[in-house]
C-alpha positions, 0 to 999 in steps of 0.5 A: 497797446492791444487793450482788448487782449483776453487772458484767463486766470488760473481759476477761469476768470476772463480779464482784459489785460496781459499775463504778468511779465516774467520781469516782475517778481512773483513774491513781493519782498523788501527790495524796490523793483520795476513795478514799484518804481513805475507805480511811484512815478505814475502816482507822482504824475497823477499828483502833478496833473491834478495840480496843473489842472487847478492852476490852469483853471485859476490862471488869469493870464492867457499866455501863462495858461497856454504854457501850463496847458502845453506842459500839462499835455506833455506830462499827460503823455508821460503818464500815459506812457508809464501806464501803458508800460505797467499794462504791458507788464501785466500789472493792470487787468480788468474783469470782462463785464457780462451783458447783464452787468453792462445793462445794470450800469446803464440803468443806474447811470441813466437814472443819474441824468434826472439829477442834472440841472439841464436836459440832454 
């Protein structure tokens, strides 16, 4: 997956992403389409991953924890696959940040370091 592909919208905004695929409908109607199915599966995978992580955090038996870790890693791989499929269909795009936006975010998050209970 080429995450650095740049597209330009009809009004000239540059984004990281891909053009929306012809496989996806231009207008949403009552029918369930490929985008709907993939988004539903992706939401389920996210829910499952969160619950696996909670179970792993609270597992006392090392053998069971390792089994859960293996399963969680397989589910994470499936999740990544569904996300990549949606990305490749043009479902996910992100605006390209300007240098001032990046500097602003860096300043904000660097300030959060002072809230941490330990030094870096």
